C-alpha angles and dihedrals in degrees: 000000000000112000091223089065113096116239120184120186129176120202126183124205124185094270106023145019126225132199119205123199120186116187137148094354095312131110117209119190121190129181101227101178142005136014130350116278114247109236090234089067096058090102092056092044093053097039094057090064103036098081090094101036108018094101089051090052093050092046091049092050097045092049091058108128101196129069113260142181138185112242127195127212111196122201131170094274106015148040121209117204113203130183107223118196123195111226131178096271098039135294134321133200106230104181141343141199122199127212112199118195091338095311134102121241120202113288144188120207139164109267090236090057098048102089100045092050093044090050091053092049091049090050091055098038103036117154115232121210122199098175129015108281094009119119126199 
């Protein structure tokens, strides 16, 4: 699938609905109905739409030529995850995703930046299970 082609997908969960738009190398995720999305569910939210473009996202990320890192800025009520890329004349912020009071807000990121940022969010907001079906 060409990344310049527009792909719109809607996915409904029990408590919220999400709309994904993929166009020109960017992924835009909007909460279109329902409750806020817990940050720990970002993996599930992203994975339900990646069947068509996941390989493109991985290929775009692994072909990155410059060193990169995910940086966090922590405030009282939010954490912003930014992908920082080192380029010849300094650094550049490529994309960011914000978690506000433990919940995701809609976001738009470069497709090549999606997986590293999502991995960092999952690392920080992982859900622990002690018994099947029991959340802590």
